[in-house]
Structures are given as C-alpha cells and as structure tokens.
C-alpha positions, 0 to 999 in steps of 0.5 A: 517866426521860419528860424524859431519853427526850425530849431524846435523841429531840429531839436525835437527829430534828435530827442523823440527818435529815442521814444519809438525805441523804447521796447513794449517790453517794458510795460508794467504789469496788469493794475487797476487802480487809477493812474496818477496824473492829472486828467484834462476837463472832461478825463477820470481824475487820479488816485495816488496810491497810499502807502499801508500795511497790507497784513493790517498789523501794526507798524511801529513808526519810521521813516519808511512809510514818509519816503514811499508817500513821497515817491509816490507823490513825484510819480504824480507830480511828473506825469502830471508834468508830462500831460502838460506838455499834451496837445492843446486846445481840444475838446476830446480827452484820452486818458493821461498817460499814468495810463499808457503802457509805456509811461515813462519807461527808460526815462524817455519822456522824462528825457523829452520833457526836459525840453519841453516836448510831450509826445502821445501815441495811440492806437485803435481797432475797430471791428463789427459784423452783422451774424444776421445777415444770411440770405442777404446780398454777400456783395456790394457792401453797403454799410459797416457789419455787413459782411465782417469788417476791419472798421479801420486800424489807427495810429497816430503818433502826436509830438508837440515843441515847447518854443518858450525857448524861442522866445516864444511862451504859452505856445506849442509846436504839434507835429502828428503821422497817422494812418489807417487801414479798412477794409469798406472803401467809404470809410475812406481809405488805407492810407499815412500822412500827416495828421498834424502840423499846427500852431498853439498860441494861449494869451491872457493867461489862457483864457484866450487860445488860438490854434491853425494849422493842418489837424482833423479839426473834428476833436475839435469841436460839438462831442462826438465822442460818448463821455468825451472821450474815444476810449468811453464807447465805440462811434461817433454822436453823430455824423451830420457835421462831418458830412457838411464838411468839418475834418476827421481822420484821417483825412485832415485838413487847414484851419484855425480856431479861436477860443474865449474862455469866460468864468464858470466855463463858459466858452467862445469858439470861433473856426473857419476851416478849408472844407473836405471835397464835397465828393467826399472823404474817398475823394479827399483822401485820393487827392490829397497824398498826405495831407498837406493840399490847401484847396480842393477841387468844389472846396471851399471855406467852412465857417464855424460857431459854436457857445457853450459852457463847460466844468469839470467834474471836482469835488464841488460840483458834477460836470456839466457840458452844455453847445450849441453851434452852425457851420456855413460849409462856402462850397459847391455840392451837387444837388441831388435835384440835379439843379448844379452845385449848392453851398452847404450848412449845418446846426448843432446842439447838444448836454451831457450831464453828471447825475451822480458823484458816489464819492467825492474823491473819484468826483468825475465818477457815476451817472451821465445822461446825454443827448445831441440833436443835428440838422441839415439841407435835404438838396445836398444831404442824403441825413438831414436829421440826427436825434441821439439820448444816451446813458453813461456810466464812469467806474460803474465797478467799484474794484475796476474804476476805470471800465464803463459802460453806455448806452445809446439810443439814435434815428436819423432821417434822409434825405427825402430828395436823395431817396426820390432821386434814388428812385426815379433810377430804380434805386431802391432807397430808405427813409429813416435808421434808427439804432440802440447801441450798448458797450461795457469797456474794460481797462484791461492795464495801464493803455489797454481799453478792451471794449464788446459792443451791440447794435441793433440797426433797423435800416442798417443802409440808406440804399437798398433793402435790409433787414434789420441788423445786429451789427457785434462790435469790438475795439480796442484801444492802446496808448503808448 
C-alpha cells in the first residue's frame, strides 16, 4: 500500500501544480444558465444549452445546428467526468465543476482528469455586524456581530487521486489544504494546515463505502447546511454535535466512516473519530499544529451512528432526506458542577422534504421544508437542546435558476447547571436563545455566489446581558 500511495503522490504533485497557475482572468463571462454538469445528490441538476436561432427566423437544414448540439453534449460530458473525481462520501454537496470560475481554463482539469486526478478549490468569507449594539460594551466581545466581525475567511483545496492504475480499483487518495482567518477567537484561530489525508474505497457497486484518515467530519454526518449545500445559506443548522466533539473546519481529526446503502435511498452509517479537544476548537488548533495529531489531551474516541433515507430529486419524484443519529464521546469533559469529568453524548433527528416541483426538467427546483432537533446532557454542554424549522426554495425566480432563498427559525436551550455555575461566580447567564434568519443567495456568475442575510437574535450570547441583536451578514462563496 505504501508503494502505491507514494507513486500516486509523486504523479499528483507533478500534474496538479499546473492547476494553481491558471489565471483567474481566464474565467468565462457572466452567465445565469444552469451549469452543464451532473451534480451529486442534493445538488441542482444541469441544463445543456440548446443551439437555436435567437431571431426566430427560419433556418434551412444544415449540418451546423447538429455540430453545435454535439459540442454542447461533449462539453456536458466533460464536466460530468470532472465531477466523478470530486471528494466522495459526503452528505454535503457543492455545485459541480461547470459552475466554477476557472472551469477547464487552459485544459488543466482535462489534463488532470486524464490521469484520474480531480481538484476542487473553494474560498468563502462571512462578515457580520449588529447595528443595534449602541450603548452596550464594546469589549470583551461575546458573540459574532457584537462589533464588526470577520467570522471566517476560509480557503480549501482538495485533490483526489484515483488509484485504479495502481491496482486499487474504486479507490481514491484524498489530500486537502485548509486555511482560516477570523477576528473572533471562539471561531478558532488564524491557521494553516492539512484538511484531508484520507483514503476512500467503495465495494459492491458502491453499496458499501469506506473512508478513513484525517478529515473534517461534519461534512460526512447530520446535514449541517440548509439544502445540503454551504452555498444556499450562511451558517450551520445546529452546533450541538460539534460541541460534543465532531470535528469541523478548520480542525480536522482522524476518523473512519463506513456506509451501507440499501434500496430506495436507505442507508446506515457507522463511524469512529478521535474527538476534538474537550477544551474547544481554539485549544485543538493551538496544540495540533498542521492537523495531524492522533492524540490530544483528554480527547478519546467518538462513536457515531446514523440511519436515514436520502433520495435525490428526479423527474419521477421529489427529494427527501430523513435521518436520525447518536454520538457517544468517551473523552474527559469538565463537569459544570465541579465534580470531575464525564463522557459526552448527543442524539439528533432531521428531515427535509421537497414540497413542489414546478419543472420536471429541473427536478431539484422548488420549495422545501425541513426541521432539526438536537439534545445533549447539561452537565458538560452549555447548549443542551436545539430546534430549527426552515423553508427554502431553489430557483425562486425563473430567470435566475441558480439563486435560492431561505428562512430559518431556531431555538437553543442552555444548560441550567452551567447557568447556575456562572451565576455562583457573579456572571450573568441566559437560559435560552431564539433566532429568525432570512437570506437570499445570488448566483453572480460561474463559481461566484453572494448571500446577504439578516438575523434577529434574542439573547445573542450565553454570557452577559445584551440587547436583542439584528445581525446583518454578507457571505461570499467562490468555486475556482
């Protein structure tokens, strides 16, 4: 195995270097039509441009229209090929390579694909500010938006290397880079490190999937993003599993996941992960260097199980995703009552249903509704319950098929034990938080999404007396 991986890495280092040298200026002009590439489950489907006569006048039969249509079909097939090389095994999806800024500029993606190598590069940025914070303390900062906050600016580059030529069919080596900049330390710290060093193998015609190595595990479980995609709305749907040790960007940890697929979208997923540090993400990043530590103080194994049904939208049916799961973390979490340490755990359930399907040629377009519920014990978790209801629409405007709009209502219950512990030290703590968040995502051009949002938040921080917040946010998401 080591010789196989070494040969793969040498070939990847030679070929993928050219990808980084392609200029952004090679990006195509602004377009709103759907990209010509197949998408993963939960992702919006392609639309292949059809050659025609814009003026509406008659055209004598000739070979030209057939040639144009053939070129479009070849182009669509090319991007479908690129997308088969994307990182596998995720519950989270992003738009395909046809909807990227560089697309196949200079033929770099084609050259890499000829060697069974895929590259996905993403840049995202989220800023927040609460204009209603006048008359309140400027420091210390307790929540995102209390003062102008760069929640994060993240860059992720993931390379997948097919190992079929090295005697390992249906397998991939996954290598990833991650960097983050933030102005609010509880979000993590400014960091650079490995995002992925992982191996993927499928069996029995993809009915069984195995993935293990170093990775941010929150892309593999639960479904933290509205509509299953980080480009549809800013923010995550519930933080309790991450609080209970599930790894998330920028703090990847060692993990192994095994998925069994059944008929009609049924699945069972089992996993084990080295927990993130019980002291929190900042501690993990301070002591994990480039994200390759297999051991961490007080961190033990996190066991995960999830069962669900996930069926993508098609001309024959609407999308559905129902799932439930549990996590048990055998780590040493400090108890709020001062009685030593305890293990952690969480259970959750979530469901998303497509309610409408106005055009079966674009089956994922329509209105969706979903809900999530999370629970964790109050002796070691500040957030013990979270409930969310959401409504969102893909393609809300016919002329802008890649836009989306979302409305989310959330309620968080804080630990009464943590509240009492803080009040015993003279620190005021709230017992709950309520929020209503609305956002609209604009597809500006190939690979560029802009999402303005507004959130009303009652009790924006667990600690301290703060007025209700009205956080204004802006998200930029780029696929290179």
